[in-house]
ZAMIVEX-541456 format. One record per residue (C-alpha): residue number from 1; residue in one letter; x negated, y negated, z. Coordinates in nm, 4 decimals. Each point is the difference from the previous one (the first is absolute). Example, Ala and Ser with C-alpha at 12.3 -4.5 7.8 and 13.67 -1.06 7.14 Angstrom:
% ZAMIVEX-541456
- num,residu,xx,yy,zz
- 1,a,-1.2300,0.4500,0.7800 $
- 2,s,-0.1370,-0.3440,-0.0660 $
% end
This chain:
% ZAMIVEX-541456
- num,residu,xx,yy,zz
- 1,x,-9.2675,-8.0891,14.5273 $
- 2,x,0.1056,0.2864,-0.2232 $
- 3,x,0.3214,0.0774,-0.1866 $
- 4,x,0.1172,0.3016,-0.1973 $
- 5,x,0.2460,-0.0357,-0.2896 $
- 6,x,0.2093,0.3104,-0.0616 $
- 7,x,0.0845,0.0022,-0.3716 $
- 8,x,0.3044,0.2271,-0.0140 $
- 9,x,-0.0076,0.2229,-0.3092 $
- 10,x,-0.2400,-0.2348,-0.1749 $
- 11,x,-0.0644,0.2611,-0.2700 $
- 12,x,0.3722,0.0192,-0.0881 $
- 13,x,0.1574,-0.3305,0.1002 $
- 14,x,-0.2121,-0.2765,-0.1521 $
- 15,x,0.1715,-0.1523,-0.3046 $
- 16,x,0.0188,-0.3665,-0.1088 $
- 17,x,-0.3247,-0.1016,0.1667 $
- 18,x,0.1053,0.0920,0.3534 $
- 19,x,-0.3574,0.0943,0.0938 $
- 20,x,-0.0800,-0.3714,-0.0241 $
- 21,x,0.1682,-0.0342,0.3391 $
- 22,x,-0.2610,0.2321,0.1500 $
- 23,x,-0.2787,-0.2060,-0.1572 $
- 24,x,0.1477,-0.3231,0.1381 $
- 25,x,0.0164,0.1418,0.3532 $
- 26,x,-0.3565,0.1293,-0.0275 $
- 27,x,-0.1449,-0.3273,-0.1231 $
- 28,x,0.1837,-0.2216,0.2453 $
- 29,x,-0.1153,0.2238,0.2850 $
- 30,x,-0.3602,0.0198,-0.1227 $
- 31,x,-0.0230,-0.3782,-0.0408 $
- 32,x,0.0697,-0.0177,0.3734 $
- 33,x,-0.2590,0.2609,0.0945 $
- 34,x,0.2571,0.2732,0.0651 $
- 35,x,-0.1078,0.3519,-0.0971 $
- 36,x,0.2922,0.1364,-0.2009 $
- 37,x,0.0295,0.3404,-0.1650 $
- 38,x,0.2599,0.1742,-0.2143 $
- 39,x,0.1237,0.3551,0.0504 $
- 40,x,0.2302,0.1446,-0.2653 $
- 41,x,0.2656,0.2130,0.1665 $
- 42,x,0.1559,0.2295,-0.2589 $
- 43,x,0.1556,0.3446,-0.0410 $
- 44,x,-0.2822,0.1939,0.1659 $
- 45,x,-0.0762,-0.2604,0.2656 $
- 46,x,0.0913,-0.0233,0.3650 $
- 47,x,0.0782,-0.3205,0.1849 $
- 48,x,-0.0964,-0.0143,0.3633 $
- 49,x,0.1466,-0.2401,0.2511 $
- 50,x,-0.2106,-0.3142,0.0458 $
- 51,x,-0.2138,0.0954,-0.3008 $
- 52,x,0.1323,-0.2723,-0.2319 $
- 53,x,0.0199,-0.3729,0.0770 $
- 54,x,0.1858,-0.1166,-0.3138 $
- 55,x,0.2137,0.2124,-0.2325 $
- 56,x,0.0496,-0.0748,-0.3688 $
- 57,x,0.2466,0.1877,-0.2235 $
- 58,x,0.0232,-0.0891,-0.3698 $
- 59,x,0.2460,0.0715,-0.2788 $
- 60,x,0.0391,0.3028,-0.2256 $
- 61,x,0.2228,0.1671,-0.2584 $
- 62,x,0.2868,0.2370,0.0889 $
- 63,x,-0.2143,0.3108,-0.0554 $
- 64,x,-0.2645,-0.1214,0.2440 $
- 65,x,0.2626,-0.1160,0.2465 $
- 66,x,0.1532,0.3475,0.0058 $
- 67,x,-0.3338,0.1573,0.0966 $
- 68,x,-0.0719,-0.2652,0.2602 $
- 69,x,0.3485,0.0075,0.1516 $
- 70,x,-0.0246,0.3759,0.0474 $
- 71,x,-0.3404,-0.0316,0.1654 $
- 72,x,0.1079,-0.2837,0.2307 $
- 73,x,0.3002,0.1951,0.1231 $
- 74,x,-0.1364,0.3562,0.0136 $
- 75,x,-0.3304,-0.0950,0.1607 $
- 76,x,-0.0203,-0.2177,0.3090 $
- 77,x,-0.1453,-0.2951,-0.1932 $
- 78,x,0.3279,-0.1892,-0.0206 $
- 79,x,0.0682,0.0530,0.3688 $
- 80,x,-0.3517,-0.1115,0.0929 $
- 81,x,0.0177,-0.3139,-0.2148 $
- 82,x,0.3335,-0.0892,0.1571 $
- 83,x,-0.1403,0.0491,0.3514 $
- 84,x,-0.2988,-0.2187,-0.0822 $
- 85,x,0.2252,-0.2779,-0.1296 $
- 86,x,0.1974,0.0180,0.3238 $
- 87,x,-0.3339,-0.0555,0.1776 $
- 88,x,-0.0452,-0.3209,-0.1983 $
- 89,x,-0.2399,0.1134,-0.2742 $
- 90,x,0.0588,-0.2220,-0.3078 $
- 91,x,0.1029,0.1403,-0.3367 $
- 92,x,0.0584,-0.1334,-0.3492 $
- 93,x,0.2085,0.2151,-0.2359 $
- 94,x,0.0701,-0.0974,-0.3615 $
- 95,x,0.2788,0.1286,-0.2254 $
- 96,x,-0.0061,0.3828,0.0086 $
- 97,x,-0.1741,0.0018,0.3370 $
- 98,x,0.2628,-0.2398,0.1330 $
- 99,x,0.2782,0.2244,-0.1317 $
- 100,x,-0.1411,0.3162,0.1589 $
- 101,x,-0.0332,-0.1691,0.3379 $
- 102,x,0.3723,-0.0740,-0.0048 $
- 103,x,0.2699,0.2584,0.0668 $
- 104,x,0.0070,0.1454,-0.3501 $
- 105,x,-0.0557,-0.0615,-0.3712 $
- 106,x,0.2417,0.1381,-0.2596 $
- 107,x,-0.1700,0.0240,-0.3432 $
- 108,x,0.1850,0.0119,-0.3332 $
- 109,x,-0.0526,0.3748,-0.0226 $
- 110,x,-0.0442,0.2566,0.2688 $
- 111,x,0.0912,0.0107,0.3673 $
- 112,x,-0.0237,-0.2797,0.2540 $
- 113,x,-0.3518,-0.0455,0.1366 $
- 114,x,-0.0001,-0.0172,0.3762 $
- 115,x,-0.1866,-0.2937,0.1472 $
- 116,x,-0.1815,-0.0551,0.3275 $
- 117,x,0.2731,-0.2244,0.1402 $
- 118,x,-0.2368,-0.2733,0.1111 $
- 119,x,0.1871,-0.2781,-0.1810 $
- 120,x,0.3796,-0.0157,0.0530 $
- 121,x,0.0662,0.0087,-0.3736 $
- 122,x,0.0778,0.2377,-0.2852 $
- 123,x,-0.0718,-0.0088,-0.3749 $
- 124,x,0.1733,0.1305,-0.3112 $
- 125,x,-0.1222,-0.0110,-0.3600 $
- 126,x,0.1981,-0.2239,-0.2332 $
- 127,x,0.0243,-0.0693,-0.3735 $
- 128,x,-0.1309,-0.3525,0.0532 $
- 129,x,-0.3726,-0.0655,-0.0365 $
- 130,x,-0.0959,-0.2821,0.2351 $
- 131,x,-0.3254,-0.1407,-0.1282 $
- 132,x,-0.1757,-0.3350,0.0175 $
- 133,x,-0.1598,-0.2507,0.2334 $
- 134,x,0.1555,-0.0343,0.3428 $
- 135,x,-0.0169,-0.2764,0.2608 $
- 136,x,0.1604,0.0262,0.3428 $
- 137,x,0.0384,-0.2135,0.3100 $
- 138,x,-0.1237,0.1968,0.3022 $
- 139,x,-0.1244,-0.0387,0.3557 $
- 140,x,-0.3482,-0.0207,-0.1546 $
- 141,x,0.1008,-0.2880,-0.2237 $
- 142,x,0.0571,0.0454,-0.3704 $
- 143,x,-0.1326,0.3283,-0.1410 $
- 144,x,-0.0603,0.0702,-0.3686 $
- 145,x,-0.0342,0.3322,-0.1797 $
- 146,x,0.1113,0.2095,-0.2950 $
- 147,x,0.2764,0.2599,0.0065 $
- 148,x,0.0709,0.2926,-0.2309 $
- 149,x,0.2595,0.2470,0.1255 $
- 150,x,0.3369,0.1533,-0.0769 $
- 151,x,0.0670,0.1227,0.3526 $
- 152,x,0.2463,-0.2100,0.1980 $
- 153,x,-0.0644,-0.0187,0.3724 $
- 154,x,0.2749,-0.0904,0.2441 $
- 155,x,-0.0716,-0.1098,0.3546 $
- 156,x,0.2174,0.1155,0.2868 $
- 157,x,0.1642,-0.2533,0.2308 $
- 158,x,-0.2753,0.0114,0.2628 $
- 159,x,-0.2821,-0.0424,-0.2532 $
- 160,x,-0.2131,-0.3128,-0.0385 $
- 161,x,-0.0972,-0.0947,-0.3541 $
- 162,x,-0.3474,-0.1242,-0.0864 $
- 163,x,0.1599,-0.3079,-0.1522 $
- 164,x,0.2552,-0.1644,-0.2246 $
- 165,x,-0.0327,-0.0096,-0.3773 $
- 166,x,-0.0945,-0.3278,-0.1666 $
- 167,x,-0.0852,0.1564,-0.3368 $
- 168,x,0.0361,0.3662,-0.0950 $
- 169,x,0.2130,0.2993,0.0937 $
- 170,x,-0.1384,0.1355,0.3281 $
- 171,x,0.1576,0.2947,0.1754 $
- 172,x,0.2917,0.0502,-0.2355 $
- 173,x,0.0683,-0.3122,-0.2078 $
- 174,x,0.3290,-0.0479,0.1829 $
- 175,x,-0.0314,-0.1236,0.3589 $
- 176,x,-0.2919,-0.2431,-0.0296 $
- 177,x,-0.2318,0.1911,0.2332 $
- 178,x,-0.3477,0.1377,-0.0568 $
- 179,x,-0.1796,0.2605,0.2071 $
- 180,x,0.0359,0.0999,0.3602 $
- 181,x,-0.1966,-0.0564,0.3216 $
- 182,x,-0.0008,0.2383,0.2950 $
- 183,x,-0.2368,-0.0856,0.2863 $
- 184,x,-0.3333,-0.0599,-0.1830 $
- 185,x,0.0988,0.2018,-0.3081 $
- 186,x,0.0834,-0.1770,-0.3267 $
- 187,x,0.1664,0.1651,-0.2979 $
- 188,x,0.0742,-0.1784,-0.3272 $
- 189,x,0.0040,0.0141,-0.3809 $
- 190,x,-0.2746,-0.2577,-0.0477 $
- 191,x,-0.2856,0.1354,-0.2092 $
- 192,x,-0.2441,-0.2485,-0.1385 $
- 193,x,-0.2072,0.0913,0.1958 $
- 194,x,0.1833,-0.1644,0.2877 $
- 195,x,-0.2782,-0.0713,0.2509 $
- 196,x,-0.2515,-0.1823,-0.2261 $
- 197,x,0.2814,-0.2388,-0.0946 $
- 198,x,0.1161,-0.0428,0.3593 $
- 199,x,-0.2997,-0.0144,0.2380 $
- 200,x,0.2192,-0.0961,0.2947 $
- 201,x,0.1684,0.3412,-0.0115 $
- 202,x,-0.3342,0.1808,-0.0317 $
- 203,x,-0.1291,-0.1823,0.3075 $
- 204,x,0.3151,0.0795,0.1969 $
- 205,x,-0.0526,0.3725,-0.0655 $
- 206,x,-0.3656,-0.0235,0.1037 $
- 207,x,0.0832,-0.1950,0.3157 $
- 208,x,0.2700,0.2445,0.1066 $
- 209,x,-0.2430,0.2884,-0.0522 $
- 210,x,-0.2597,-0.1721,0.2184 $
- 211,x,0.2554,-0.0784,0.2712 $
- 212,x,0.1175,0.3620,0.0183 $
- 213,x,-0.3548,0.1349,0.0109 $
- 214,x,-0.1784,-0.2613,0.2098 $
- 215,x,0.2766,-0.1796,0.1880 $
- 216,x,0.2018,-0.3223,-0.0389 $
- 217,x,-0.3134,-0.2096,0.0503 $
- 218,x,-0.1322,0.1078,-0.3421 $
- 219,x,-0.0413,-0.2860,-0.2457 $
- 220,x,-0.0774,-0.0458,-0.3697 $
- 221,x,-0.2654,-0.2467,-0.1072 $
- 222,x,0.1353,-0.2562,-0.2444 $
- 223,x,-0.0998,0.0202,-0.3665 $
- 224,x,-0.0208,-0.2636,-0.2695 $
- 225,x,0.3103,0.0928,-0.1990 $
- 226,x,0.0180,-0.3095,-0.2185 $
- 227,x,-0.0375,0.1968,-0.3234 $
- 228,x,0.2401,0.2752,0.1073 $
- 229,x,0.2646,-0.2456,0.1149 $
- 230,x,-0.0353,-0.2098,-0.3143 $
- 231,x,0.0630,0.3105,-0.2132 $
- 232,x,0.2885,0.0943,0.2283 $
- 233,x,0.1642,-0.3415,-0.0312 $
- 234,x,-0.0514,-0.0183,-0.3765 $
- 235,x,0.1669,0.3408,-0.0416 $
- 236,x,0.2975,-0.1039,0.2081 $
- 237,x,0.0374,-0.3268,-0.1922 $
- 238,x,-0.0222,0.1829,-0.3325 $
- 239,x,0.2500,0.2707,0.0866 $
- 240,x,0.2599,-0.2210,0.1667 $
% end
């Protein structure tokens, strides 16, 4: 079996160790004998339908987000990514990537940056810096990460959050929610990197990619995650 990871704007949107999520997906696939490759899709790239099996979109500063937002909207990349998510292709977007896949992001200075509209949410910069360890209760169990953002994201009424805050700020520090899920797409503020700390989420993304590409009969071989889960549980205990 083969999988392609589409790293959206990996040369611009990659702060706070977000590339570690790519490494986690690669290793957990390779340990199972799955041939997995990474394609960086940036300003001069094209994205073809059915070319990418998993999308990843990391975080960036306002200057980078302005460039990326313009490219997503003016090219057909944003439209193609949205169509692929509708087809069931999994995606993980962190921080700035999460914001740009919503309806819009309003920075402190300058005009509103139009988003792709994948997630039913919008974001506005605030004067509050939300930084620190974060633990949430989600459909995947407890997830742990690290957040560092001033943007406040608000979910619309029909949106499904990734989870409820146990420790940390999450989407906006006000309503107790963190992230958003649409079909097999996950957006959130959890750096860390997120996937090495939460192998169950990494495996869910891999499994969904296999199911879309090879059919619902696709399975993941089990791994010995004793060390990963011990680290995961220790982090949760320490931060809560």
